[in-house]
N, C-alpha and C positions, 0 to 999 in steps of 0.2 A: 360568444356563451361556448359555442367550440373548444375556440385557443384556452375561456375560462378553464374547461374542464383537465382542458390538453395540460394548463401551465399544473394543475393542483394533482393531475396522478405524477406529475415528474415530480414534484415537488415531494408528491408521499415516497418515490421510488431512493431519492436523494436520500432521504429523512433515512427509511428502512436500511439502505445498504451505509449507513454514517450509525444507525444503531449499530450492527450485526457487527462491521468493524472495529467500534470501541469492546463488543465482547469478547476479541483476540486479541490475540498476542502479536504472534508472527506470522507475517506473510511470506511467496516464494517471491526469489524478482528473478526474473529468468531475462539474461542477457544474450545477443551474439557477440562473438567476435570477433576480432580481427578477418580471421581464415573461413571465417562461415560455421564457424563449432560456434551449439547456443549450448549454454554455460545456466545449471541455474542455485540456486542459496536461496537459506533461510535465515530473516531478519526479526529482529524486534521491528514497530514502526510505533511512531504517535499519526491520525488523523484528525485532521481537520475538518470541518464543518464543511470546507468547499470540499473534501473526498480527496485533497494531495495526503500521499505518504509518505512520512519521514522519518531517515534512521543514518544511526552510524556506524561508520564503513572505515577499515585501514583506505589508504592509497593503494594501499598495494596486494590490495584481494582480485583477484581474477573480475568479477563485475562492475570491481572499479576503476578497475583498467580496461574491460569491454563499452562501461560506461564514458570515458575519452568519447571514444574511437566511432561509435552508438548510441545517440543519447537514447535511442524510438529501447520501448523493453515494455512485459507484459510482470503483472503482477497476480499470482493468488492466492485469497484467504483465507481458510474455508475451517468450520467445527470437526475434530473429529469425532471419531463414532466409526461404531464394526455395524450399526444397523442403514438398510438403506434408506428407509422410511426419514432418517435424520439429518440428513446430508445437506448442506448449505452450505452456502458459499458464495465469494465477487469473484471473480476475473476483469482486471482492464486489460489497457494500454493505453501507456504516456509516456510521455516525454520527460526522463532526470535532469536534475540541474543539481552542481553544488547553491549551499543557502550560505551568502553571506555572512562576513561577522556580523555586522547588524544586526543583522536576526536569533540570532547562532546564538546568543549564550539565554535569552530567553527559552528558545527549543529545546536548549542541551535540562535547564531546569523542571522541563516538564516531562520530558526521559527517563533522568534521571530519580527522577517520585515515580512515575507510571509503572519503572520497575525495579526499584529499590535498588541503585546503584551507587556503593558512597562513595564515603573519599577512597577510598584501593582501587575506585577502576580513574581515577580524576588522570593517572598518566593516560590511561588510552583514550580518553577522554579526550586531552586537550587534542590527544596527537592522531586523535581522530573527522575524516570530514565527517559534517551532515550533508545527506542530499534528499532533496526532494524530489516527489515523482508528481507531475501533473496528468489526470487521467482524463481520458478525450471520449472513450469510450465504457462500458461497465458495465456486467452483467450476471444479475443476482439469479440464485439457483438457491430455491429452499424445496423439496421433496417432500416438506412438509404439508402441500398447499396441492401436492401431487408428483407422482412418477417426475418425473425431468421438468418439472413449473422453473420457467424462465423469466424475467423482466428485462431487455436490456434499454441499455440510457444511453444515449450519446451527450458528450458533454461541453 
C-alpha cells in the first residue's frame, strides 16, 4: 500500500513539473567548460512527458562546446515575477546529448510550431543541432504553497 501511495505521489509530482514546464518558454542551461568555468545560457525549449527538454543551438556556442567535453548540465526554468509569493520554478540536473536525424525532423516541426519560427528561420534551424537534456534529479519550487515550498524528485 505504501508503494502505491509513493508511486501516485511521484506521478503527481512529475505531472506538476511537466505542466509547469509547458507554461514557460525559456530555460537557463548551465554548463561547465574545459577549464572549469561555469556558463549559463537562456534557450527556448520543448518538454516531453518524460520531462526531457529539447532545444536548438549552434555547435559554435559556448554551451554546445562545453557539452561536448562534459555532458552533465543543470537547467532552471522559472516564472518571471517581482512578488515572492509568486516565485515558482523547476531546477534539474542531468545529461545532454544531440538528437540524431531520425528523431530530429518531427521534433523540429514541434519546436517551429511552438515558437512560431517561420521560413525565415529555415537556414538557421538547418545549421543548428538539436539537443536533449535527460534529467536524473528535479526540484519543483512553488512559494504559493508556502515560502520555500520544494518537492524533490529522483528520476
